[in-house]
N, C-alpha and C positions, 0 to 999 in steps of 0.2 A: 371531173370527180374531185370532191374535197378530200382533205387529209384524213387518214384513218385515225381514230382514237381507240384506246383500249376500253374493254368493258368496264374496268374499274373507274376510268374517267367518266363514262356515261352514268355509272351507278351513283356518282356524286350529285347528279341533278335531282332535285326534289321537285317533281312535277305533280300538281294537284288540281282537282276540279274546283273552280271557284264560280260563285253566282254573282253576277253583276247587280248591285243594289242601286247604283246611280251612275250616270254618265253625262259628260258635258264636253263640248269643244274647248280646247285650250285657246284662249284669246290670242289674236295676232299670229295664228299658225293656220296652214291649210291641211295639215296631215294629222295633227295630234288630237286624241280624245283621252280625257282623264276619267278613269272609272274607280268607283269604290267597290271592292270585291270582297265578298264573304267567303272565308275558307273554313267555316264551322268552328270546331275547337281550336283551330290554328289562328283564328282571329280575322279581322278585316284589314285590308291593305288598300293603299292608293297605287294604281298601276296606270301608267301612261303608255298608249299604243299608237303607232303611226298608221291608223286605218281609216282616217276620216275621209279620204278620197273615195272610199267604197262603202262605208257603213255610217249610219247616223246614230247619234247617242240614243235616241228614242228606241231604235230597233235593237239595241244591245241590252237594255234593262231587262232583267229576268233570265238572261241566257246563262247557261252553265258551260264553261269553256276551260280548257287546260292552260295552266300557267306554270312557269318555272318560278318557284318561290324562294330559292336560296341563292339567287344572284346578289352581288353587292348592290346596294341602292345606287341609283343614278339620277342626277338632277337634270330635268328637261324643261327648259323655259321657266325655271324657278320652282318647279314642282318635283319633289322627290318621288321617283317611281320605285316601288318596292317589289318588283317582279317583272316577268315578261310573258305576254300572251303568245301561245303557240298557234299558228295558222299556216295554211298553205297559200302560196302566191304563184301566179303565172301571168301571162300577157293579158289576161282578162281581169286581173285584180286579186283580191284576197278572198279566200274561202275559209270560213270559220269551221272549227272541228268540234263536233258534239259527241257526248257519250251515246251509245246506242240504246241505253235505258236510263231511267232516272236513278242517279246516284247522289249521295249526300255531298254537300259542300265540304271540301277538305279531303275528299277521298284521294289517296295517292294513286298515280299511274305506275304500273309495274311492268 
């Protein structure tokens, strides 16, 4: 079991639904995909995710997925990633998480 955090710590996370507008493999890597993600009024961001072993860029375009958008930016292979994709993972790979109904890009998770 991981360390417990307080509700106040969890509440600091800004998690929003983003729509992937474009996706491409990061050259010279086996795991990274760079996505341009639309968060509605919150704007567009570049987000790099380590999911290329299980997902193709083409399959990601148009998907609405949850992202943490208030993490400090991190540079991965020379690309500034401005958020983090939330997904489940197990021995079979990565499972993307989708809203159960159509919601607007930028909708916060509560």
